[in-house]
C-alpha positions as protocol buffer text, in pm:
chain_id: "A"
residue {
  index: 1
  type: MET
  ca { x: 1058 y: -4463 z: -2359 }
}
residue {
  index: 2
  type: THR
  ca { x: 1438 y: -4458 z: -2366 }
}
residue {
  index: 3
  type: PRO
  ca { x: 1574 y: -4102 z: -2387 }
}
residue {
  index: 4
  type: ARG
  ca { x: 1784 y: -4060 z: -2696 }
}
residue {
  index: 5
  type: VAL
  ca { x: 1811 y: -3684 z: -2731 }
}
residue {
  index: 6
  type: ILE
  ca { x: 2161 y: -3553 z: -2656 }
}
residue {
  index: 7
  type: ARG
  ca { x: 2285 y: -3196 z: -2670 }
}
residue {
  index: 8
  type: ILE
  ca { x: 2653 y: -3171 z: -2587 }
}
residue {
  index: 9
  type: ILE
  ca { x: 2951 y: -2947 z: -2653 }
}
residue {
  index: 10
  type: LEU
  ca { x: 3299 y: -3088 z: -2701 }
}
residue {
  index: 11
  type: LEU
  ca { x: 3582 y: -2871 z: -2570 }
}
residue {
  index: 12
  type: GLY
  ca { x: 3948 y: -2947 z: -2615 }
}
residue {
  index: 13
  type: ALA
  ca { x: 4265 y: -2818 z: -2771 }
}
residue {
  index: 14
  type: PRO
  ca { x: 4357 y: -2897 z: -3131 }
}
residue {
  index: 15
  type: GLY
  ca { x: 4473 y: -3258 z: -3135 }
}
residue {
  index: 16
  type: ALA
  ca { x: 4274 y: -3359 z: -2827 }
}
residue {
  index: 17
  type: GLY
  ca { x: 4057 y: -3609 z: -3016 }
}
residue {
  index: 18
  type: LYS
  ca { x: 3727 y: -3423 z: -3040 }
}
residue {
  index: 19
  type: GLY
  ca { x: 3679 y: -3516 z: -3404 }
}
residue {
  index: 20
  type: THR
  ca { x: 3700 y: -3890 z: -3340 }
}
residue {
  index: 21
  type: GLN
  ca { x: 3451 y: -3882 z: -3055 }
}
residue {
  index: 22
  type: SER
  ca { x: 3212 y: -3638 z: -3219 }
}
residue {
  index: 23
  type: ARG
  ca { x: 3179 y: -3864 z: -3524 }
}
residue {
  index: 24
  type: ARG
  ca { x: 3122 y: -4167 z: -3301 }
}
residue {
  index: 25
  type: LEU
  ca { x: 2856 y: -3993 z: -3093 }
}
residue {
  index: 26
  type: SER
  ca { x: 2691 y: -3852 z: -3404 }
}
residue {
  index: 27
  type: ASP
  ca { x: 2669 y: -4196 z: -3564 }
}
residue {
  index: 28
  type: ALA
  ca { x: 2546 y: -4365 z: -3244 }
}
residue {
  index: 29
  type: PHE
  ca { x: 2264 y: -4121 z: -3180 }
}
residue {
  index: 30
  type: GLY
  ca { x: 2178 y: -4015 z: -3532 }
}
residue {
  index: 31
  type: VAL
  ca { x: 2236 y: -3648 z: -3447 }
}
residue {
  index: 32
  type: PRO
  ca { x: 2445 y: -3401 z: -3643 }
}
residue {
  index: 33
  type: HIS
  ca { x: 2807 y: -3328 z: -3564 }
}
residue {
  index: 34
  type: ILE
  ca { x: 2806 y: -2950 z: -3590 }
}
residue {
  index: 35
  type: ALA
  ca { x: 3143 y: -2782 z: -3641 }
}
residue {
  index: 36
  type: THR
  ca { x: 3181 y: -2406 z: -3674 }
}
residue {
  index: 37
  type: GLY
  ca { x: 3344 y: -2418 z: -4016 }
}
residue {
  index: 38
  type: ASP
  ca { x: 3080 y: -2654 z: -4150 }
}
residue {
  index: 39
  type: MET
  ca { x: 2804 y: -2423 z: -4023 }
}
residue {
  index: 40
  type: PHE
  ca { x: 2951 y: -2120 z: -4195 }
}
residue {
  index: 41
  type: ARG
  ca { x: 3010 y: -2305 z: -4522 }
}
residue {
  index: 42
  type: ALA
  ca { x: 2652 y: -2441 z: -4522 }
}
residue {
  index: 43
  type: ALA
  ca { x: 2502 y: -2101 z: -4444 }
}
residue {
  index: 44
  type: VAL
  ca { x: 2707 y: -1937 z: -4718 }
}
residue {
  index: 45
  type: ALA
  ca { x: 2616 y: -2211 z: -4969 }
}
residue {
  index: 46
  type: ALA
  ca { x: 2247 y: -2171 z: -4883 }
}
residue {
  index: 47
  type: GLY
  ca { x: 2268 y: -1799 z: -4951 }
}
residue {
  index: 48
  type: SER
  ca { x: 2071 y: -1718 z: -4638 }
}
residue {
  index: 49
  type: PRO
  ca { x: 2086 y: -1363 z: -4499 }
}
residue {
  index: 50
  type: VAL
  ca { x: 2303 y: -1469 z: -4205 }
}
residue {
  index: 51
  type: GLY
  ca { x: 2518 y: -1676 z: -4439 }
}
residue {
  index: 52
  type: LEU
  ca { x: 2576 y: -1376 z: -4664 }
}
residue {
  index: 53
  type: ALA
  ca { x: 2653 y: -1160 z: -4361 }
}
residue {
  index: 54
  type: ALA
  ca { x: 2909 y: -1415 z: -4242 }
}
residue {
  index: 55
  type: LYS
  ca { x: 3059 y: -1441 z: -4592 }
}
residue {
  index: 56
  type: ALA
  ca { x: 3124 y: -1067 z: -4605 }
}
residue {
  index: 57
  type: TYR
  ca { x: 3348 y: -1092 z: -4298 }
}
residue {
  index: 58
  type: MET
  ca { x: 3512 y: -1415 z: -4410 }
}
residue {
  index: 59
  type: ASP
  ca { x: 3594 y: -1270 z: -4754 }
}
residue {
  index: 60
  type: ARG
  ca { x: 3775 y: -982 z: -4580 }
}
residue {
  index: 61
  type: GLY
  ca { x: 3967 y: -1226 z: -4362 }
}
residue {
  index: 62
  type: GLU
  ca { x: 3800 y: -1093 z: -4048 }
}
residue {
  index: 63
  type: LEU
  ca { x: 3651 y: -1281 z: -3754 }
}
residue {
  index: 64
  type: VAL
  ca { x: 3275 y: -1321 z: -3782 }
}
residue {
  index: 65
  type: PRO
  ca { x: 3115 y: -1115 z: -3499 }
}
residue {
  index: 66
  type: ASP
  ca { x: 2934 y: -1299 z: -3221 }
}
residue {
  index: 67
  type: ASP
  ca { x: 2589 y: -1173 z: -3321 }
}
residue {
  index: 68
  type: VAL
  ca { x: 2631 y: -1309 z: -3675 }
}
residue {
  index: 69
  type: THR
  ca { x: 2785 y: -1633 z: -3549 }
}
residue {
  index: 70
  type: ILE
  ca { x: 2501 y: -1703 z: -3306 }
}
residue {
  index: 71
  type: ALA
  ca { x: 2251 y: -1630 z: -3586 }
}
residue {
  index: 72
  type: VAL
  ca { x: 2427 y: -1892 z: -3801 }
}
residue {
  index: 73
  type: VAL
  ca { x: 2414 y: -2136 z: -3506 }
}
residue {
  index: 74
  type: GLU
  ca { x: 2041 y: -2073 z: -3459 }
}
residue {
  index: 75
  type: GLU
  ca { x: 1976 y: -2128 z: -3829 }
}
residue {
  index: 76
  type: ARG
  ca { x: 2162 y: -2460 z: -3807 }
}
residue {
  index: 77
  type: LEU
  ca { x: 1990 y: -2578 z: -3489 }
}
residue {
  index: 78
  type: ARG
  ca { x: 1646 y: -2511 z: -3636 }
}
residue {
  index: 79
  type: LYS
  ca { x: 1706 y: -2765 z: -3913 }
}
residue {
  index: 80
  type: VAL
  ca { x: 1512 y: -3091 z: -3886 }
}
residue {
  index: 81
  type: ASP
  ca { x: 1813 y: -3312 z: -3817 }
}
residue {
  index: 82
  type: ALA
  ca { x: 1904 y: -3114 z: -3504 }
}
residue {
  index: 83
  type: GLN
  ca { x: 1569 y: -3167 z: -3334 }
}
residue {
  index: 84
  type: LYS
  ca { x: 1695 y: -3493 z: -3177 }
}
residue {
  index: 85
  type: GLY
  ca { x: 2007 y: -3321 z: -3053 }
}
residue {
  index: 86
  type: PHE
  ca { x: 2356 y: -3229 z: -3161 }
}
residue {
  index: 87
  type: VAL
  ca { x: 2725 y: -3270 z: -3091 }
}
residue {
  index: 88
  type: MET
  ca { x: 2877 y: -2922 z: -3108 }
}
residue {
  index: 89
  type: ASP
  ca { x: 3247 y: -2894 z: -3193 }
}
residue {
  index: 90
  type: GLY
  ca { x: 3433 y: -2563 z: -3211 }
}
residue {
  index: 91
  type: PHE
  ca { x: 3155 y: -2348 z: -3066 }
}
residue {
  index: 92
  type: PRO
  ca { x: 3134 y: -2167 z: -2832 }
}
residue {
  index: 93
  type: ARG
  ca { x: 3489 y: -2032 z: -2809 }
}
residue {
  index: 94
  type: THR
  ca { x: 3431 y: -1750 z: -2558 }
}
residue {
  index: 95
  type: THR
  ca { x: 3215 y: -1691 z: -2253 }
}
residue {
  index: 96
  type: GLN
  ca { x: 3018 y: -1434 z: -2452 }
}
residue {
  index: 97
  type: GLN
  ca { x: 2933 y: -1698 z: -2708 }
}
residue {
  index: 98
  type: ALA
  ca { x: 2847 y: -1946 z: -2431 }
}
residue {
  index: 99
  type: THR
  ca { x: 2604 y: -1698 z: -2278 }
}
residue {
  index: 100
  type: ALA
  ca { x: 2447 y: -1636 z: -2617 }
}
residue {
  index: 101
  type: LEU
  ca { x: 2416 y: -2011 z: -2678 }
}
residue {
  index: 102
  type: ASP
  ca { x: 2246 y: -2059 z: -2341 }
}
residue {
  index: 103
  type: ALA
  ca { x: 1995 y: -1789 z: -2432 }
}
residue {
  index: 104
  type: LEU
  ca { x: 1934 y: -1951 z: -2771 }
}
residue {
  index: 105
  type: LEU
  ca { x: 1878 y: -2295 z: -2620 }
}
residue {
  index: 106
  type: ALA
  ca { x: 1636 y: -2145 z: -2367 }
}
residue {
  index: 107
  type: LYS
  ca { x: 1447 y: -1978 z: -2653 }
}
residue {
  index: 108
  type: LEU
  ca { x: 1420 y: -2315 z: -2829 }
}
residue {
  index: 109
  type: GLY
  ca { x: 1305 y: -2483 z: -2505 }
}
residue {
  index: 110
  type: TRP
  ca { x: 1618 y: -2698 z: -2488 }
}
residue {
  index: 111
  type: ARG
  ca { x: 1893 y: -2752 z: -2233 }
}
residue {
  index: 112
  type: LEU
  ca { x: 2256 y: -2849 z: -2264 }
}
residue {
  index: 113
  type: ASP
  ca { x: 2340 y: -3197 z: -2131 }
}
residue {
  index: 114
  type: ALA
  ca { x: 2710 y: -3136 z: -2083 }
}
residue {
  index: 115
  type: ALA
  ca { x: 3022 y: -2952 z: -2195 }
}
residue {
  index: 116
  type: ILE
  ca { x: 3290 y: -3220 z: -2225 }
}
residue {
  index: 117
  type: GLU
  ca { x: 3653 y: -3120 z: -2182 }
}
residue {
  index: 118
  type: PHE
  ca { x: 3920 y: -3347 z: -2333 }
}
residue {
  index: 119
  type: ASP
  ca { x: 4220 y: -3328 z: -2102 }
}
residue {
  index: 120
  type: VAL
  ca { x: 4549 y: -3397 z: -2285 }
}
residue {
  index: 121
  type: PRO
  ca { x: 4895 y: -3276 z: -2174 }
}
residue {
  index: 122
  type: TYR
  ca { x: 5062 y: -3006 z: -2381 }
}
residue {
  index: 123
  type: GLU
  ca { x: 5354 y: -3225 z: -2490 }
}
residue {
  index: 124
  type: GLU
  ca { x: 5119 y: -3492 z: -2624 }
}
residue {
  index: 125
  type: LEU
  ca { x: 4914 y: -3234 z: -2813 }
}
residue {
  index: 126
  type: VAL
  ca { x: 5229 y: -3111 z: -2985 }
}
residue {
  index: 127
  type: ARG
  ca { x: 5324 y: -3469 z: -3078 }
}
residue {
  index: 128
  type: ARG
  ca { x: 4980 y: -3527 z: -3228 }
}
residue {
  index: 129
  type: LEU
  ca { x: 4969 y: -3199 z: -3417 }
}
residue {
  index: 130
  type: THR
  ca { x: 5318 y: -3229 z: -3564 }
}
residue {
  index: 131
  type: GLY
  ca { x: 5295 y: -3595 z: -3665 }
}
residue {
  index: 132
  type: ARG
  ca { x: 5115 y: -3550 z: -3997 }
}
residue {
  index: 133
  type: ARG
  ca { x: 5306 y: -3623 z: -4318 }
}
residue {
  index: 134
  type: VAL
  ca { x: 5184 y: -3574 z: -4676 }
}
residue {
  index: 135
  type: CYS
  ca { x: 5299 y: -3736 z: -4999 }
}
residue {
  index: 136
  type: ALA
  ca { x: 5448 y: -3479 z: -5234 }
}
residue {
  index: 137
  type: HIS
  ca { x: 5321 y: -3674 z: -5535 }
}
residue {
  index: 138
  type: CYS
  ca { x: 4970 y: -3810 z: -5462 }
}
residue {
  index: 139
  type: GLN
  ca { x: 4884 y: -3607 z: -5147 }
}
residue {
  index: 140
  type: ALA
  ca { x: 4808 y: -3918 z: -4938 }
}
residue {
  index: 141
  type: THR
  ca { x: 4831 y: -3837 z: -4567 }
}
residue {
  index: 142
  type: TYR
  ca { x: 4999 y: -4027 z: -4285 }
}
residue {
  index: 143
  type: HIS
  ca { x: 5066 y: -3973 z: -3917 }
}
residue {
  index: 144
  type: ASP
  ca { x: 5377 y: -4073 z: -3725 }
}
residue {
  index: 145
  type: LEU
  ca { x: 5168 y: -4193 z: -3431 }
}
residue {
  index: 146
  type: PHE
  ca { x: 4838 y: -4311 z: -3575 }
}
residue {
  index: 147
  type: ALA
  ca { x: 4895 y: -4406 z: -3938 }
}
residue {
  index: 148
  type: PRO
  ca { x: 5266 y: -4435 z: -4018 }
}
residue {
  index: 149
  type: PRO
  ca { x: 5385 y: -4546 z: -4362 }
}
residue {
  index: 150
  type: VAL
  ca { x: 5531 y: -4895 z: -4397 }
}
residue {
  index: 151
  type: ILE
  ca { x: 5866 y: -4744 z: -4493 }
}
residue {
  index: 152
  type: PRO
  ca { x: 5958 y: -4423 z: -4307 }
}
residue {
  index: 153
  type: ASP
  ca { x: 5913 y: -4108 z: -4519 }
}
residue {
  index: 154
  type: VAL
  ca { x: 5789 y: -4308 z: -4821 }
}
residue {
  index: 155
  type: CYS
  ca { x: 5428 y: -4316 z: -4944 }
}
residue {
  index: 156
  type: ASN
  ca { x: 5263 y: -4659 z: -4931 }
}
residue {
  index: 157
  type: ARG
  ca { x: 5053 y: -4576 z: -5235 }
}
residue {
  index: 158
  type: CYS
  ca { x: 5295 y: -4437 z: -5490 }
}
residue {
  index: 159
  type: GLY
  ca { x: 5643 y: -4441 z: -5334 }
}
residue {
  index: 160
  type: GLY
  ca { x: 5662 y: -4062 z: -5326 }
}
residue {
  index: 161
  type: ALA
  ca { x: 5851 y: -3868 z: -5061 }
}
residue {
  index: 162
  type: LEU
  ca { x: 5660 y: -3756 z: -4754 }
}
residue {
  index: 163
  type: PHE
  ca { x: 5692 y: -3402 z: -4618 }
}
residue {
  index: 164
  type: GLN
  ca { x: 5559 y: -3192 z: -4333 }
}
residue {
  index: 165
  type: ARG
  ca { x: 5332 y: -2899 z: -4419 }
}
residue {
  index: 166
  type: ASP
  ca { x: 5408 y: -2555 z: -4278 }
}
residue {
  index: 167
  type: ASP
  ca { x: 5090 y: -2561 z: -4071 }
}
residue {
  index: 168
  type: ASP
  ca { x: 5200 y: -2887 z: -3902 }
}
residue {
  index: 169
  type: THR
  ca { x: 5529 y: -2755 z: -3764 }
}
residue {
  index: 170
  type: GLU
  ca { x: 5602 y: -2729 z: -3392 }
}
residue {
  index: 171
  type: ALA
  ca { x: 5597 y: -2348 z: -3404 }
}
residue {
  index: 172
  type: THR
  ca { x: 5252 y: -2346 z: -3562 }
}
residue {
  index: 173
  type: ALA
  ca { x: 5126 y: -2607 z: -3317 }
}
residue {
  index: 174
  type: ALA
  ca { x: 5256 y: -2403 z: -3023 }
}
residue {
  index: 175
  type: HIS
  ca { x: 5077 y: -2093 z: -3153 }
}
residue {
  index: 176
  type: ARG
  ca { x: 4747 y: -2278 z: -3201 }
}
residue {
  index: 177
  type: LEU
  ca { x: 4767 y: -2421 z: -2850 }
}
residue {
  index: 178
  type: ASP
  ca { x: 4849 y: -2082 z: -2700 }
}
residue {
  index: 179
  type: VAL
  ca { x: 4549 y: -1922 z: -2871 }
}
residue {
  index: 180
  type: TYR
  ca { x: 4326 y: -2204 z: -2750 }
}
residue {
  index: 181
  type: LYS
  ca { x: 4450 y: -2172 z: -2392 }
}
residue {
  index: 182
  type: ARG
  ca { x: 4391 y: -1798 z: -2380 }
}
residue {
  index: 183
  type: GLN
  ca { x: 4045 y: -1826 z: -2533 }
}
residue {
  index: 184
  type: THR
  ca { x: 3919 y: -2131 z: -2355 }
}
residue {
  index: 185
  type: GLU
  ca { x: 4027 y: -2109 z: -1992 }
}
residue {
  index: 186
  type: PRO
  ca { x: 3748 y: -1859 z: -1909 }
}
residue {
  index: 187
  type: LEU
  ca { x: 3504 y: -2079 z: -2104 }
}
residue {
  index: 188
  type: LEU
  ca { x: 3594 y: -2384 z: -1895 }
}
residue {
  index: 189
  type: ALA
  ca { x: 3540 y: -2178 z: -1581 }
}
residue {
  index: 190
  type: TYR
  ca { x: 3200 y: -2071 z: -1715 }
}
residue {
  index: 191
  type: TYR
  ca { x: 3077 y: -2427 z: -1766 }
}
residue {
  index: 192
  type: ARG
  ca { x: 3239 y: -2543 z: -1443 }
}
residue {
  index: 193
  type: GLY
  ca { x: 3042 y: -2274 z: -1261 }
}
residue {
  index: 194
  type: ALA
  ca { x: 2724 y: -2384 z: -1435 }
}
residue {
  index: 195
  type: GLY
  ca { x: 2782 y: -2741 z: -1318 }
}
residue {
  index: 196
  type: SER
  ca { x: 2783 y: -2879 z: -1671 }
}
residue {
  index: 197
  type: LEU
  ca { x: 3156 y: -2933 z: -1730 }
}
residue {
  index: 198
  type: VAL
  ca { x: 3272 y: -3295 z: -1757 }
}
residue {
  index: 199
  type: LYS
  ca { x: 3649 y: -3358 z: -1777 }
}
residue {
  index: 200
  type: ILE
  ca { x: 3757 y: -3667 z: -1969 }
}
residue {
  index: 201
  type: ASN
  ca { x: 4107 y: -3817 z: -1984 }
}
residue {
  index: 202
  type: GLY
  ca { x: 4198 y: -3767 z: -2349 }
}
residue {
  index: 203
  type: MET
  ca { x: 4509 y: -3983 z: -2315 }
}
residue {
  index: 204
  type: ALA
  ca { x: 4303 y: -4302 z: -2294 }
}
residue {
  index: 205
  type: SER
  ca { x: 4220 y: -4516 z: -2596 }
}
residue {
  index: 206
  type: ALA
  ca { x: 3937 y: -4403 z: -2824 }
}
residue {
  index: 207
  type: ASP
  ca { x: 3711 y: -4677 z: -2684 }
}
residue {
  index: 208
  type: ALA
  ca { x: 3795 y: -4582 z: -2326 }
}
residue {
  index: 209
  type: VAL
  ca { x: 3727 y: -4214 z: -2394 }
}
residue {
  index: 210
  type: TYR
  ca { x: 3390 y: -4300 z: -2546 }
}
residue {
  index: 211
  type: SER
  ca { x: 3303 y: -4519 z: -2248 }
}
residue {
  index: 212
  type: ALA
  ca { x: 3401 y: -4239 z: -2009 }
}
residue {
  index: 213
  type: ILE
  ca { x: 3177 y: -3993 z: -2192 }
}
residue {
  index: 214
  type: SER
  ca { x: 2891 y: -4245 z: -2191 }
}
residue {
  index: 215
  type: ALA
  ca { x: 2929 y: -4302 z: -1817 }
}
residue {
  index: 216
  type: ALA
  ca { x: 2960 y: -3933 z: -1729 }
}
residue {
  index: 217
  type: VAL
  ca { x: 2672 y: -3781 z: -1929 }
}
residue {
  index: 218
  type: PRO
  ca { x: 2328 y: -3890 z: -1801 }
}
residue {
  index: 219
  type: ALA
  ca { x: 2153 y: -3852 z: -2138 }
}
residue {
  index: 220
  type: ILE
  ca { x: 2405 y: -4084 z: -2301 }
}
residue {
  index: 221
  type: SER
  ca { x: 2407 y: -4333 z: -2016 }
}
residue {
  index: 222
  type: ALA
  ca { x: 2027 y: -4351 z: -2025 }
}
residue {
  index: 223
  type: ALA
  ca { x: 2026 y: -4428 z: -2395 }
}
residue {
  index: 224
  type: ALA
  ca { x: 2269 y: -4714 z: -2333 }
}
residue {
  index: 225
  type: ILE
  ca { x: 2429 y: -4691 z: -2677 }
}
residue {
  index: 226
  type: LEU
  ca { x: 2785 y: -4816 z: -2640 }
}
C-alpha cells in the first residue's frame, strides 16, 4: 500500500513562501494545514478548557505559555482530520516547544517526517514583505512582485489609490525578520542535530520548491503526488 501519511513542519522567515507550499501539500495529501493562529482561534471558538486558557492570555495581549500552547496543539492533532498527517506552520517557534512537540508525537505513537527550512536571502524577504499595496477604497490587495496592478498605484477593480499599510513598511519587516532570526536559529540547530532538518532553496519557483520538498522528504516521495 502506498504510504500517504505525512507529518512535517515548515520553518522559514515571514515572506519565505511557507503559506504557498503548505496549502499545496495540504491539498495534495488531504491533510490539514495547521497554523498557530488558526489553532488558537479554533480552540477559543470551541470553548474548550485549553481554548479558554489561551484566550485569557490573548485578551491581555500576552504570549500564550508553552504548556497551554502545546495543550492546544494536542487538542488539534487529536481531531479526525489530523490522523492522516499534518503540515505544521508557525509551530514550534522555540527549542522548548520542539521538545514538547516531540514528546507529544511520541505519546500519540507518531514521528515527524521532516522539518523543512525555506532558505531565502534577507534582502529578498524584505522585498516580498514590503511589496503589498492595498486599495484605499475597496481594500483589494496587490503585490509589487507577484500581483501588480495594471496601472501603477491604481486599483484594477475600482480605480482607487493604492497605499502601503504600516505593518508592511521596511522598518516593520526588519523587526519581524530580526525576531524570527533570534527565535529560530536555535530551533534550526535542534532539528539539524536530530537529523530531520531539510533545507530548501526558497528562491526557486513555486513548482521547483514543491518538487524539491517532494524529492527530499521520503514520505512525500513514496506517495508520488506531484
